[in-house]
N, C-alpha and C positions, 0 to 999 in steps of 0.2 A: 254693421257695428254690433258687438256683443253687448246686449242690454245690461248684463251684470257690471260691465265696465262703467256704464253711465251711472250706476247706483252708488258706487263707493267714492265718497268725497273726503278730502282732507278738511281740517277745520277752516283753513283759508278759502278753499273752494266753496264750502257750504256758506261761508259769510258772503262772498262775492255774489254767488248765485241767489242767495236769499235777499240780498240788497236789490238786485236787478228785479226780482219778482215783486218785492215790496214797493219799489218806486214805480213800477208799471201800474200797479193797482192804486197807489195813493197819490202820486204826483205825475199823472200821465202827460202833463204839459212839459215836463223836463225829460221825458223818456223817449227813446233809448238814451242811456247815460254815456257821457264822455268818460275817458279814463279818470280824469280829475274828479268828476262827480261820483264815480264808483269808489274811489279812495275815500272821499269825504263820507259817503254812506257807510262804508266798512268801519270807519273810525268813529262813527257817531257814538256818543256817550250814553244816550237814552235808547231804550228798547233793544239793547244788545247785551249778551252774556256769553262769554266774557267780553269786556271792552278790549279792543285790539288796536294795534298801531301798525297798520298795513302801509308799506311804502308804495310809491308809484311803480317801481320796478317789480315788486312782488305782485301787485295787482295785475300788471301787464302779463307776467308769467302765468298767473292763475287764469286770466281771461283767455290767453292763448291755449292753455290746456283744456279748458272747458269748451272752447271753440272746436278743438280737434275731436271732441266727443259729441259734438253737435248740440250741447246744452246751451251754448251761447252762439249768437249769430251777429255778424257785422252789419252795420247800417251807417249811412251818412246822414240820416235824418233830413229834415226840411232844408237846412242850410247847405248841405252838400260839401262842407268844408272840413269838418272835423269828424274823425272816426268815432262812431258811437256803438254801444253794445246793447243787445237785447237778449232776453232769455228765451229758451225754446223748451223749457222743462215740461210744460203740460203736454206738448206734442210728442216729445221723446218718451216720456213715461206713461202717456195716455191716461192722464188723471183729470178729474173734474175740478172746476174752480174751488169748491169747498175743500177738496183734498189738497189742492195746491196751496191754499191759504194756511191750512194746518201744517203742511210740510215747511212752508216759509217761516212760520212762527218757530218751529223747532230748529230750523237752520240758523235763525237769528238769535235765539235765546237758550238753546240747548234743551235738555229734558224738562218736561212740564207735565203736570197733571191735566186730565181733561177739563177740570174746572178752571185752571189757569188759562188753558187754551181758549176756553169759551169766552173769557173776558178780553182776550187779546186779538182774536181773529175777526170779529164783526166788521172792522173797517175794511178788510180785504175781501170778505165773502159773507153771504148770508148763511148762517148756520142756526139750526134750531136749538133744541135743548141738549143737555149733556149726553143723552142717549144717542142723538144723531151724530154728535162728535165722536163718541166711542165707536159707533158703527163705521164712520169714515176712517178712523184710525185702524180698526180691524181690517178694513179693506186694503189699506196701505201696507199692512203687515203680512197679509196672506196672498199677495198678488202672484199669479202664475208665472209672470216674468221676473219675479224677485221682489222680496220685501224692501220697502224704502223706510220703514220705521220698525222699531222693536219695542215691546213692552218691557219696562224695567221693573224688577221687584221693588216692593216698598222698602223704604229705608227705616 
């Protein structure tokens, strides 16, 4: 698989993938997610920017596309009855847990300053001061296999 292909996400793909990563970290008892749980997570009104209205069919198409790029994997979970979906982002992109947490916050809320990220990421991964966050963001921006974040100019 071309690693560049894995890095370019639509807004819907970023939302679905971000939700899978977030729920794996914050609610492991409900993870991997069913299609319905993924839709609910995508349409959540808090901790999301912009708020979206993803339908079940849209979420299924996105999950299928992400699965074709190995960013999502199928699982039947403990029950073995209902298809569930898990992320594979950290393995595909070869990133650390703190980098994954930063990337997830960006996928769920869009562009943010390091200070905003510092206040939003601690629930998913332990990050130190703002300097550590900026170092992790730089590492995500200058990866040999392709940048996964870009620094935007100040507004």
